[in-house]
C-alpha positions, 0 to 999 in steps of 0.5 A: 490483497495478496499477502504472505503467511506469518513468517520471518519477513523483513520488508517488501516493495512493488511498483504501485499504479496511481489512479484518481477518483475525482467523483468520490464522496466525502466519506469515502476512501480508495487507494493502494498500499504496502502493509506490514502486520504482526502480533507484538506482546498481545497487541496487533500492530499494522503499518501502511504506506501508499497512495489514496484519495480521501476527501475527509482527510485532505479536503479535496480529491487529489491522489495523496501519498500517505502513511498509517500505523495502528497498535490495538490490544487490551484496553488501549489503541494508538495510531494515526494517518501521516504526521498527525501523531508520533510514529512515522518520521520523514527524512530531511528534504524527502521528495515525498511527504505524508499527505503530499499530492502526487500528479498526474494519475493514470488515464484509462486506456491511455497511460498507466502511471506507477510509483515504486516504494519499498519498506524494510527493516534496516539491519543497522538501525532496526527502524523500518525505512521507506524508499522511493525507487526511480528508473534512472537514479538511486532510490531516495530515502523518504523516512522511517517508522520506529523499530519498536513497531513489529520488532519481533517475528512472525510478520505478514507482508501484504500488497493491498488495494482498498476502499472504505465507505459508510454502510448501506451507501454506494462505494467508490471505484477501486483502481481504474474503476473497472474490474481487472484485465491484463492491461496496465492502461486499464487496471490497477496493478502491483508489479515487480513485487519483491521481499527483503531479507534480514540483511536488507537485500532484495529477494524474489518472493518464494512464498505461498500467496494468500488472497483476501477479497471481501466483496468479489462481486464489487471488487476483485484481483487476478492471480499473482503471476510472473511476467518477463521484465515485470516480475511478480505482479497482479491486477485489481479494481472494480467500479463504483456503486457497490452497496453494503 
């Protein structure tokens, strides 16, 4: 991931590339998402939204839109994926529901497909509102996380690519299944990265960028850079087969 320092942050957005993983194992996950973290009265709270392939959750290899939240601290913890517990509330008639398949994914070397999401704290309701943005018409409201999640600051915002797999087994691909290069047809990407201010306005990310890569020998990302017409962006990815 690339993430902010802890600070007075109220939301984030990006174009997120969509990649399939048809040969992924049943206990593996691979995806990309927007993530918000905070410390709330001694508890560490996180909520996430994006796209993943997770056969153990969905019983197939479709790329799925997902939501996730967790609250950990003291002797208790809470949270879940999608609508498996109280937390995320979808909008009436939402064009994307948690767990819904999205197709087609990108094709390596031919076509890079993306979906644009934003997640920000609504200045009126205090809820964390989720929108899908479209090139040709107004954003569509997908739903919200309750405002009591990360209700105080400081917070961090993150643009996250991830894999998960059992220890000492081979890992799944991340993104396109190739190490990142400067080509949207061949690499996973986050593009047109933005932040939101306390009034819900979109602003450019004038921040210190912090990288986090657990296994650079297996998966990696480029630096964040600003490209004309595409804004702040970075590429990420890696092949299957990583062990450990």
